[in-house]
Structures are given as C-alpha cells and as structure tokens.
Backbone as JSON, one array per atom type, in Angstrom:
{
  "sequence": "XXXXXXXXXXXXXXXXXXXXXXXXXXXXXXXXXXXXXXXXXXXXXXXXXXXXXXXXXXXXXXXXXXXXXXXXXXXXXXXXXXXXXXXXXXXXXXXXXXXXXXXXXXXXXXXXXXXXXXXXXXXXXXXXXXXXXXXXXXXXXXXXXXXXXXXXXXXXXXXXXXXXXXXXXXXXXXXXXXX",
  "N": [[85.3, 45.47, 172.65], [85.96, 48.88, 171.89], [83.87, 51.79, 171.27], [82.76, 54.2, 168.84], [80.65, 56.8, 168.44], [78.35, 58.29, 166.17], [76.2, 60.84, 164.89], [73.34, 60.16, 162.87], [73.42, 61.79, 160.66], [75.96, 61.77, 159.67], [76.37, 59.45, 158.31], [76.5, 59.0, 155.42], [78.89, 60.41, 154.83], [80.76, 58.94, 156.29], [80.5, 56.32, 155.16], [81.16, 56.85, 152.53], [83.77, 57.46, 152.72], [84.63, 60.04, 153.06], [84.65, 61.23, 155.52], [87.11, 61.25, 157.77], [87.96, 61.79, 160.24], [87.22, 62.88, 163.58], [86.22, 65.44, 165.75], [86.43, 66.0, 169.07], [85.41, 66.79, 172.43], [86.06, 65.13, 174.52], [87.91, 62.06, 174.88], [87.4, 59.66, 176.01], [88.52, 56.49, 176.68], [90.04, 56.12, 174.48], [92.8, 55.34, 172.35], [95.68, 55.75, 170.26], [95.91, 53.4, 167.66], [93.87, 51.76, 168.56], [91.12, 49.67, 167.65], [87.85, 50.25, 166.81], [84.27, 49.91, 167.1], [82.02, 51.48, 164.88], [79.3, 53.44, 165.39], [76.33, 54.61, 163.95], [73.53, 56.5, 163.64], [72.09, 54.69, 165.25], [72.93, 52.17, 164.49], [75.54, 49.73, 164.08], [77.9, 50.41, 161.8], [80.4, 49.95, 160.86], [83.97, 49.42, 161.29], [86.71, 51.09, 162.81], [90.1, 52.08, 162.69], [92.01, 53.76, 164.96], [94.17, 56.2, 164.02], [95.54, 58.46, 164.82], [95.65, 60.74, 167.58], [95.25, 63.96, 168.48], [95.71, 66.71, 170.55], [94.23, 69.87, 170.46], [93.93, 73.43, 170.56], [91.09, 75.55, 170.02], [91.75, 77.69, 168.3], [93.83, 76.55, 166.91], [92.87, 74.72, 165.16], [92.55, 73.6, 161.8], [91.84, 74.17, 158.24], [92.29, 71.72, 157.02], [91.8, 69.91, 159.14], [89.07, 70.4, 159.41], [88.03, 69.54, 156.89], [88.73, 66.81, 156.92], [87.0, 66.04, 158.91], [84.62, 66.23, 157.67], [83.59, 68.73, 157.05], [83.2, 71.84, 155.21], [85.06, 73.87, 155.61], [87.27, 75.49, 157.99], [85.86, 77.5, 159.39], [83.17, 76.67, 159.24], [83.36, 74.29, 160.69], [84.14, 75.28, 163.24], [81.86, 76.78, 163.93], [80.03, 74.68, 164.28], [81.27, 73.24, 166.39], [81.09, 75.15, 168.43], [78.33, 75.32, 168.64], [77.72, 72.79, 169.65], [79.45, 72.46, 171.9], [79.66, 74.91, 173.18], [81.56, 77.45, 174.71], [83.98, 76.04, 174.86], [87.51, 75.4, 174.65], [89.5, 73.55, 174.13], [90.22, 70.64, 172.27], [90.09, 67.28, 170.91], [91.54, 65.95, 168.09], [90.67, 63.29, 166.34], [91.87, 60.97, 164.26], [91.09, 58.49, 161.82], [90.95, 55.24, 160.2], [88.45, 54.04, 158.29], [86.39, 51.17, 157.99], [83.78, 49.85, 156.32], [81.04, 47.74, 157.38], [78.43, 45.3, 157.02], [75.47, 46.73, 158.07], [74.62, 46.47, 161.49], [72.35, 45.87, 164.05], [72.97, 47.17, 167.18], [71.83, 45.98, 169.44], [71.26, 43.28, 168.69], [73.83, 42.5, 168.18], [75.09, 42.55, 170.69], [73.32, 41.18, 172.4], [72.2, 39.03, 171.13], [69.27, 37.32, 170.13], [67.89, 37.79, 172.39], [65.63, 39.21, 174.74], [65.86, 42.23, 176.52], [64.52, 42.62, 178.94], [63.95, 40.0, 179.65], [66.57, 39.07, 180.03], [67.35, 40.64, 182.27], [65.43, 39.83, 184.2], [65.95, 37.03, 184.41], [68.62, 37.09, 185.21], [68.47, 38.32, 187.73], [67.11, 36.33, 189.06], [68.65, 33.97, 188.7], [71.43, 34.45, 189.01], [74.32, 35.17, 191.04], [74.67, 38.19, 192.0], [76.4, 41.37, 192.25], [75.65, 43.94, 194.65], [75.33, 46.42, 193.42], [74.98, 45.73, 190.67], [72.6, 44.29, 190.88], [70.87, 46.33, 191.76], [70.95, 48.02, 189.51], [69.76, 46.37, 187.55], [67.21, 45.94, 188.68], [66.23, 48.56, 188.68], [66.26, 48.99, 185.93], [64.24, 47.18, 185.16], [62.05, 48.46, 186.32], [61.97, 50.92, 184.93], [62.07, 50.18, 182.27], [63.78, 50.89, 180.26], [67.01, 51.53, 178.93], [67.99, 54.12, 178.68], [66.28, 55.62, 180.41], [66.88, 54.37, 182.81], [69.6, 55.01, 183.07], [69.38, 57.79, 183.33], [68.16, 57.96, 185.84], [70.21, 56.94, 187.34], [72.02, 58.94, 187.32], [72.47, 60.33, 184.97], [72.68, 60.52, 181.35], [75.16, 59.61, 180.6], [75.56, 57.37, 182.06], [74.57, 55.27, 180.66], [76.35, 53.45, 179.56], [77.18, 51.98, 181.79], [74.81, 50.64, 182.45], [74.38, 49.13, 180.13], [76.69, 47.56, 180.22], [76.26, 45.95, 182.49], [73.98, 44.54, 181.67], [75.03, 43.21, 179.39], [77.04, 41.66, 180.55], [75.5, 39.98, 182.19], [73.94, 38.72, 180.22], [75.94, 37.28, 178.82], [76.88, 35.53, 180.85], [74.51, 34.13, 181.5], [74.0, 32.92, 179.05], [76.26, 31.31, 178.82], [75.86, 29.49, 180.93], [73.68, 28.19, 180.03], [71.1, 29.22, 180.37], [69.87, 30.92, 178.69]],
  "CA": [[85.84, 46.47, 171.74], [85.48, 50.23, 172.16], [82.89, 52.29, 170.31], [82.78, 55.6, 168.46], [79.28, 57.04, 168.01], [78.11, 59.45, 165.33], [74.84, 61.14, 164.5], [72.97, 59.59, 161.58], [73.71, 62.73, 159.57], [77.31, 61.52, 159.16], [76.41, 58.11, 157.7], [77.01, 59.06, 154.05], [80.29, 60.83, 154.85], [81.56, 57.81, 156.77], [80.47, 55.22, 154.19], [81.81, 57.28, 151.29], [85.19, 57.67, 152.98], [84.94, 61.47, 153.14], [84.87, 61.58, 156.93], [88.28, 60.49, 158.22], [88.34, 62.29, 161.56], [86.18, 63.47, 164.39], [86.8, 66.37, 166.72], [85.63, 65.8, 170.27], [85.88, 67.41, 173.68], [86.65, 64.06, 175.34], [88.26, 60.87, 174.1], [87.18, 58.47, 176.85], [89.74, 55.71, 176.85], [90.6, 55.86, 173.15], [94.22, 55.62, 172.13], [96.19, 55.43, 168.93], [96.02, 51.96, 167.4], [92.63, 51.06, 168.91], [90.11, 49.38, 166.64], [86.58, 50.53, 167.46], [83.05, 49.81, 166.32], [81.48, 52.78, 164.55], [77.85, 53.5, 165.45], [75.79, 55.77, 163.25], [72.08, 56.4, 163.53], [71.55, 53.55, 165.96], [73.44, 50.9, 163.97], [76.97, 49.6, 163.89], [78.06, 50.41, 160.34], [81.77, 49.65, 160.48], [85.05, 49.45, 162.27], [87.71, 52.12, 162.49], [91.37, 52.02, 163.41], [92.44, 55.11, 165.34], [95.53, 56.4, 163.53], [96.21, 59.48, 165.62], [94.84, 61.6, 168.45], [96.04, 65.17, 168.73], [95.01, 67.73, 171.32], [94.39, 71.2, 169.86], [93.06, 74.53, 170.96], [90.17, 75.96, 168.97], [92.44, 78.53, 167.31], [94.82, 75.75, 166.2], [92.21, 73.87, 164.17], [92.85, 74.04, 160.43], [90.92, 73.75, 157.18], [92.5, 70.29, 156.82], [91.05, 69.24, 160.2], [87.66, 70.53, 159.08], [87.71, 68.68, 155.74], [88.81, 65.42, 157.38], [85.83, 65.81, 159.75], [83.43, 66.3, 156.84], [83.12, 70.1, 156.9], [83.77, 72.55, 154.05], [86.21, 74.68, 156.01], [87.49, 75.7, 159.43], [84.8, 78.34, 159.94], [81.98, 75.83, 159.41], [83.67, 73.39, 161.79], [84.12, 76.03, 164.5], [80.46, 77.07, 164.23], [79.41, 73.45, 164.81], [81.85, 72.95, 167.71], [80.52, 76.11, 169.38], [76.94, 74.94, 168.84], [77.68, 71.58, 170.47], [80.21, 72.53, 173.16], [79.69, 76.25, 173.77], [82.82, 78.19, 174.68], [85.14, 75.19, 175.11], [88.66, 75.83, 173.85], [90.43, 72.46, 173.83], [89.57, 69.51, 171.62], [90.93, 66.2, 170.4], [91.33, 65.59, 166.69], [90.85, 61.84, 166.27], [91.89, 60.5, 162.87], [90.84, 57.05, 161.77], [90.74, 54.54, 158.93], [87.14, 53.42, 158.44], [86.08, 50.0, 157.17], [82.35, 49.57, 156.49], [80.55, 46.37, 157.48], [76.98, 45.28, 156.88], [74.89, 47.35, 159.27], [74.18, 45.56, 162.54], [71.68, 46.49, 165.18], [73.8, 46.9, 168.35], [71.14, 45.07, 170.36], [71.51, 41.91, 168.24], [75.27, 42.25, 168.29], [75.47, 42.32, 172.09], [72.39, 40.36, 173.18], [71.58, 38.02, 170.29], [67.82, 37.52, 169.98], [67.31, 37.87, 173.73], [64.96, 40.42, 175.17], [66.58, 42.8, 177.67], [63.73, 42.37, 180.15], [64.19, 38.6, 179.98], [67.94, 38.99, 180.57], [67.34, 41.22, 183.61], [64.65, 38.97, 185.1], [66.67, 35.78, 184.64], [69.85, 37.38, 185.96], [68.08, 38.54, 189.13], [66.65, 35.05, 189.62], [69.6, 32.87, 188.55], [72.84, 34.78, 189.21], [74.79, 35.79, 192.27], [75.07, 39.51, 191.51], [76.81, 42.39, 193.22], [74.55, 44.81, 195.07], [75.16, 47.46, 192.4], [74.39, 45.13, 189.48], [71.21, 43.97, 191.22], [70.14, 47.59, 191.78], [70.82, 48.49, 188.12], [68.77, 45.54, 186.87], [65.89, 46.23, 189.25], [65.84, 49.87, 188.16], [65.96, 48.78, 184.51], [62.92, 46.55, 185.05], [61.04, 49.47, 186.67], [61.87, 51.97, 183.91], [61.87, 49.57, 180.96], [64.61, 51.56, 179.26], [68.4, 51.82, 179.3], [68.1, 55.58, 178.8], [65.61, 56.07, 181.65], [67.66, 53.85, 183.94], [70.81, 55.84, 183.15], [68.99, 59.1, 183.87], [67.93, 57.81, 187.28], [71.51, 56.65, 187.97], [72.85, 60.14, 187.37], [72.62, 61.0, 183.69], [72.79, 59.68, 180.16], [76.5, 59.0, 180.52], [75.5, 56.1, 182.78], [74.06, 54.22, 179.77], [77.4, 52.45, 179.42], [77.14, 51.1, 182.96], [73.62, 49.79, 182.33], [74.66, 48.17, 179.05], [77.74, 46.64, 180.67], [75.63, 44.99, 183.4], [73.12, 43.67, 180.85], [75.89, 42.35, 178.54], [77.69, 40.68, 181.43], [74.49, 39.0, 182.57], [73.62, 37.95, 179.01], [77.03, 36.34, 178.54], [76.89, 34.49, 181.88], [73.31, 33.31, 181.32], [74.2, 32.12, 177.83], [77.3, 30.33, 179.15], [75.34, 28.44, 181.82], [72.54, 27.55, 179.37], [69.82, 29.76, 180.82], [69.3, 31.7, 177.57]],
  "C": [[85.21, 47.82, 172.06], [84.57, 50.7, 171.02], [83.09, 53.78, 170.06], [81.4, 55.87, 167.86], [79.16, 58.34, 167.25], [76.61, 59.62, 165.11], [74.58, 60.51, 163.13], [73.27, 60.5, 160.4], [75.09, 62.49, 158.96], [77.45, 60.19, 158.42], [77.03, 58.14, 156.3], [78.5, 59.42, 154.03], [81.21, 59.71, 155.32], [81.65, 56.72, 155.7], [81.17, 55.58, 152.88], [83.31, 57.5, 151.47], [85.6, 59.13, 153.07], [85.21, 61.93, 154.57], [85.96, 60.66, 157.46], [88.76, 60.92, 159.59], [87.09, 62.75, 162.28], [86.86, 64.35, 165.43], [85.87, 66.38, 167.93], [86.25, 66.53, 171.46], [86.58, 66.38, 174.54], [86.95, 62.87, 174.44], [88.02, 59.58, 174.86], [88.5, 57.76, 177.04], [90.36, 55.35, 175.51], [92.09, 56.15, 173.13], [94.6, 55.2, 170.72], [96.35, 53.92, 168.79], [94.77, 51.18, 167.76], [91.8, 50.8, 167.66], [88.77, 49.46, 167.36], [85.41, 50.22, 166.52], [82.54, 51.23, 166.08], [79.96, 52.67, 164.51], [77.41, 54.75, 164.7], [74.29, 55.58, 163.12], [71.51, 55.15, 164.15], [72.01, 52.19, 165.45], [74.96, 50.91, 163.99], [77.18, 49.46, 162.39], [79.49, 50.09, 159.91], [82.71, 49.59, 161.66], [86.0, 50.55, 161.84], [88.96, 51.87, 163.33], [91.78, 53.46, 163.69], [93.9, 55.26, 164.94], [96.28, 57.49, 164.27], [95.18, 60.23, 166.46], [95.73, 62.78, 168.81], [95.17, 66.18, 169.48], [95.31, 69.09, 170.69], [93.45, 72.2, 170.51], [92.2, 74.92, 169.77], [90.88, 76.76, 167.88], [93.52, 77.79, 166.52], [94.2, 74.84, 165.14], [92.37, 74.47, 162.79], [91.73, 73.65, 159.46], [91.06, 72.25, 156.93], [91.75, 69.48, 157.88], [89.56, 69.24, 159.87], [87.25, 69.59, 157.95], [87.74, 67.21, 156.15], [87.6, 65.05, 158.23], [84.53, 65.95, 158.97], [82.84, 67.68, 156.67], [83.8, 70.76, 155.71], [85.04, 73.29, 154.41], [86.23, 74.85, 157.53], [86.35, 76.49, 160.08], [83.52, 77.53, 160.2], [82.17, 74.86, 160.59], [83.55, 74.11, 163.13], [82.7, 76.4, 164.9], [79.77, 75.85, 164.87], [79.95, 73.1, 166.19], [81.28, 73.89, 168.77], [79.06, 75.79, 169.67], [76.84, 73.76, 169.8], [78.27, 71.81, 171.86], [80.23, 73.91, 173.81], [81.08, 76.86, 173.63], [84.05, 77.35, 175.0], [86.28, 75.58, 174.17], [89.62, 74.71, 173.49], [89.66, 71.24, 173.33], [90.6, 68.45, 171.26], [90.54, 65.94, 168.95], [91.69, 64.11, 166.59], [90.75, 61.43, 164.81], [91.76, 58.99, 162.87], [90.76, 56.55, 160.33], [89.46, 53.73, 159.11], [86.97, 52.26, 157.47], [84.61, 49.67, 157.37], [82.09, 48.07, 156.65], [79.05, 46.44, 157.24], [76.39, 45.79, 158.19], [74.32, 46.3, 160.21], [73.48, 46.36, 163.62], [72.51, 46.17, 166.42], [73.15, 45.93, 169.35], [71.44, 43.61, 169.98], [72.97, 41.54, 168.41], [75.66, 41.86, 169.71], [74.6, 41.32, 172.83], [71.72, 39.26, 172.35], [70.11, 38.34, 170.09], [67.13, 37.7, 171.31], [66.71, 39.23, 174.01], [65.66, 40.93, 176.43], [65.83, 42.56, 178.98], [63.95, 40.93, 180.6], [65.58, 38.41, 180.6], [67.94, 39.47, 182.03], [66.6, 40.31, 184.6], [65.39, 37.69, 185.43], [67.94, 36.0, 185.46], [69.53, 37.58, 187.43], [67.7, 37.23, 189.81], [67.78, 34.02, 189.71], [71.04, 33.16, 188.99], [73.12, 35.39, 190.57], [75.43, 37.13, 191.87], [75.57, 40.4, 192.64], [75.58, 43.25, 193.55], [74.27, 45.86, 193.99], [74.51, 46.9, 191.14], [72.91, 44.81, 189.7], [70.36, 45.25, 191.19], [69.92, 48.12, 190.37], [69.74, 47.69, 187.39], [67.35, 45.79, 187.39], [65.36, 47.57, 188.74], [65.48, 49.77, 186.68], [64.57, 48.16, 184.34], [61.8, 47.54, 185.4], [60.85, 50.48, 185.55], [61.59, 51.4, 182.53], [62.76, 50.12, 179.87], [66.03, 51.78, 179.78], [68.57, 53.3, 179.56], [67.48, 56.08, 180.1], [66.35, 55.58, 182.88], [68.9, 54.71, 184.15], [70.48, 57.2, 183.76], [68.8, 59.03, 185.38], [69.22, 57.5, 188.04], [72.43, 57.87, 188.0], [73.08, 60.82, 186.03], [72.86, 60.02, 182.55], [74.16, 59.02, 180.01], [76.56, 57.66, 181.26], [74.95, 54.97, 181.91], [75.08, 53.1, 179.62], [77.41, 51.48, 180.58], [75.97, 50.13, 182.86], [73.85, 48.72, 181.27], [75.68, 47.12, 179.49], [77.16, 45.56, 181.58], [74.78, 44.01, 182.59], [73.95, 42.71, 179.98], [76.55, 41.27, 179.38], [76.7, 39.58, 181.8], [74.1, 38.13, 181.39], [74.68, 36.89, 178.77], [77.08, 35.21, 179.56], [75.69, 33.55, 181.71], [73.43, 32.4, 180.1], [75.19, 30.98, 178.11], [76.77, 29.19, 180.02], [74.05, 27.8, 181.26], [71.18, 28.03, 179.81], [69.18, 30.67, 179.78], [69.49, 30.92, 176.28]]
}
C-alpha cells in the first residue's frame, strides 16, 4: 500500500477531521481512488482514500484549498508553500477521506518484532540476492541507519529503496522460516 507522510504538527488536524487535503509539489505515484497509509510524527495513524488530485498554479490556489489543508486562509498557505518549496509555481491539491486507526509504529507494521540488523545479516547469509540488494544491505550494516544508507546512495529520497529491500528480505526470510 502507498503512503502519505505528514509532519507531527498536523496530527491533531488529521485526527480531528479538519485536514482533508494536502498540497504538494510532487505526487509520486498517487492517483485518485488509491487508499494510502497516513504517517504522522513517525507513526501510522490512519488510512486515507484519495478522492481527487488537481494540478494548480500558485495563483489558482483558493481559500477553500487552504482551509482543507488546515490553514486559516490562502495567504497563510502560500507563505508556508514558499517556505517549503521556494519559488515553485505548480502544485497538486490532493483531497482525501481520512480514517484514523490505532497508531502503529511503521517498523512493527513492516518488520514485526525483527531487528533490521538481524534481517540484513540473515538475508546476506541465507538469500540469493541481486548485486544491488546485497550492496544496499552491506551499506546498511556499515551505517546502521536507513537514513544514513539513503544519504550514501544519493540522498534521503533513497530511503524508500532501502526500506523496500529490507521489507522484501524480511518477507522472504519469514516465509522460509528463518525469522
């Protein structure tokens, strides 16, 4: 399932139902109708169904867009977008229906009670891995951190690749009874 991540400052607005949209520069692979996990402050706090995605220029954003995103008005929203994105002019307004769930630590959700170092070590020892997966796991063991590994692979956006390798290995190891 896909994920939508928010700063912990938006937790109350999401849980109270006041935040019904997010305005982003990129939408990854999101599309209308997707159901996504909602991360906030390091926890999965709910699921959201994407009801619409609309591309807008900065000058097309409205007070309604701002309120749906948890801001008082358009001016406050634009100040925040400029703070985050600088002089960007095109954005995606992503509207969603949020359903809270009991907060879950993403680590437990994806890796059970297993330690990431244990997953990496066992995968390198037990599994027939691609050269790239092996390199990612070896780098992870050297750095001890998904974030540090991603940085060495080319930037924080590579965290998804590191997590994907670890999740894949966890699932295979669990399936063959090695975890």
